[in-house]
N, C-alpha and C positions, 0 to 999 in steps of 0.2 A: 599457442594461445596468447592472447593479449596480456601484456604485463601491466598491472595497475597497482596503485597504492592509494588507499583511502585517505581522505583528509585527516590531519592530525596524527597520521600513522596508526589509525584505529585498526584493531584486529577483530573487533566485533561491531557490527553495524545493524541497523534496521533496514530491511529491504521491503518496501511496499511492492507487492506483486499483484498485477492485474489478472494474470492467468498463467497456466502452466506453459503453453507454447512460448510466451514472451519471457518466461523465467528460466527456461532450460539452460541456455548458453550463459546467461548471467550468473546463475548459481554455480555452474561448472567453472567459470572464470574466477569467481570469488574464492572457491575452494582451492583452485590451483595456485592462487596467489596468497594463500594462508590467511584469508579473511573469512570469519565465520558470520553468516547472516542469521538474524532472526527474521523470519518471513512474516509479513503482516498483510493479510487479505482484507482490505478495506475497500469494498466496491459496491456500495449501495446503489450505484447507477444501473447495475445489471437487472434486467427485467425480461420475463417474469421470474419468480422465485425458483422455479424448476431449472431455469437456465443458470441462475446463480449457483444453485446446489451442484449442478453438473460441473461447472468450471472449478468450484472449490474442491470437489472430489478429485479431479484430475491433479490439482496443485498438491493436495495432501498426498496423493499417490506418489508424485515425484519427490515430495519432501521426504517420504520414507526411503525412497531410493537413494537420495543424497544425504540422508542422516541429519536433516535440519529441522529445527522447531518451526511449526506453522501456527500462527495465531490468527483466529478469525475475529474480525471486528463485528459489532452488532450490525445487523442488516436493517437499514432504515430508508427505504425507498421514498417514503413520504417527505422526509427531511431533505433528501437529495432533490426531489421535484421542486421543493420550495427554493432550494439554492439556485436552480436554473430557470425559475419562473420568468416568463417573458422572452426566453431564448429558445423556445421549443422548435422554432422554424429555422434556426441557424444551421448552416451547413456543417459538415465535418470540418474540423480545424478552425471553426468559427468561435464566436464568443461563448457559446454553450460549453464547448470543450474547455475553455479557459476556466469557467466557473466550476466545472466538474473536477478538473485537476486540483483546484484550490480546495474544494470540499474534501476530497479524499486525502490529499497530502497534509491538510491541517490536522485531520484525525491521526494520521501517521506520525506527525511531529509531536503531538501530545503523548502518544503512546511511547515514542522513543524517549521522551523526557521522563516518563514514569518508570521506565526500565533502565534509566541511566545509560542509554545508548547515545553516544555523542554524534553519530553520523546517520543521516537519512539518505537513502538512495531509492530509486524506483525503476521498475521495468517498463513503465508506461511508454517511453520513447524508443523501446527496442523494436517496436513495430513501425514499418515504413508508413503506416496509415496515420500516424500521429506526428504532430509538429514538435520537434525537439526544442525549439525556442520557447514554445508555449509551456511545455512541461518544466523546463528549467526556470522560467519566470515564475511559475506557480510555486515550485519548491523553494526558491530563494525568497519569495514573498512571505510564505507561511512561516519560515524559520526566522523571520525578523519581526513577528507580531507578538503582542501580549495576549493574555487570556481572554479579555473581553472581546477583542477582535477575532480571535480564533473561534470563540463561541458563536459569533455571528456567522462565520463561514461554515463551520462544521455542524452547527445545530446542537452541540453539547458542551458542557463545562465540567471540569473535574470537581468533586466535592470539596467544600471549603476547608474541611479539616484533614484533608488527605495529603500526605507527603509523598514525593516521588518514590515509587517502588513499594509503597505501603498502603495501597488502595484495595479495598475488599472487592472480590470478583462478583460481577453480576451478569454482564453481557458478552464477555469475551471468552472464547473457547480456544484451548491450546491442544495441539496434537503433535506428536513427534515419535521418533523411534524409541522403543523400550530399551532400558539399560541404565547404568549408572550415569548420573548427571543429566538425564534427559527427562522430558515430560511427555505424558500420553493421556490425553483427555482429562486433564486436571484443572483445578481452579486457577484462573489467571490472577495476576497481581494488579489488575487495572479494571476499573468499572466506568461505564458511561452513565451520565446522569443528565436528563434534559435540562437545557438552559432555562432558567426561571425558577428552578427548585430553590427553596429557602436557602439562603447563603450564597446563591449564585455560583461562584467558582473561585478557587484559590488563585492568587496572583501567579501568573505563569509567564515566564520569560523564555520564549522559544529560541532566543538567540544562543542558548546553551546547546542547541542542536544545529549541526552544520549540514547543509544540503550538498550532496555530492553530484555535481552536474556532469557525470560521465556519459560519453556517447557510447552506448552499448551496441551500436550497429557496426562499429569499425573493428579493425584488428582481427578479421576473420570470424567475428561473432555472428554476423548475419547468416552466412552459409552454414555455420555450426548450428545455429538456431533451427534451421530447416532440417538438418540431419537428425537432431534430437527429436523433433516432431515425428519423423518417420520411424526412428528407433523405438520410441516409447508409444507409438500409435496414439498420440494425443488427439483428443477431441479438439479440432482446430476451427474455431468459429469464424464466420465471415463478416461479423460486425462487432463494434466495440463492446456492446452490451446493453445500452439503453434502448428504449422503444423508439426514440426519435431516430437514432442511428439505424436501427433495424428497418424502419419504414423507408428510409432513404436508400437502403441497399437492397430492397426487395426487387 
């Protein structure tokens, strides 16, 4: 298995996960290197909702197998559509994908901050269908922005009176294995709040979160990814998730 070390020597990170097939080998690699991920499912691009639910269920199932916490972001396809407006006809790996990555990773960066997780990684580029440079550019961009800019990208802002790790739950659901020190369908510590709500958002400096631009296709992870898909009998979709990608792949 590939030997990796997280930035800053972090032993706990936030892993934005797009689906179970792309997460399998990454989670295994992190575990084998002594790094504990909190898995964040923030994928409002997926449409329809039934498809979203199917992919989330598969990820939760594998999260139970691996013994990791899985956090579901609020599903807001309308906000995502607004983020990619005007780019609907862009091809895969085009400008729509760039905007999509920024939208999802901005939300992930904000959640990482709220949980005091210093490092953000993503499974987005573990698939050969995605452009690794686009994903890395999006991750590096959102971890260098402040709250007002992140709100414009992600469609949401943290409550003005909320301190990191002390935000009341409303839209995020957590699941994980039962047992000491774990969470199972409990209230989260973070809430989403539409941008424009009185107070706007607390000043947020995403530079406290470091993006980990690891290439999760190398070091034997790509063939291992395919092995895990077969071992776990994962639902393995043939398009990234949004209706525009699906129409292009029909």
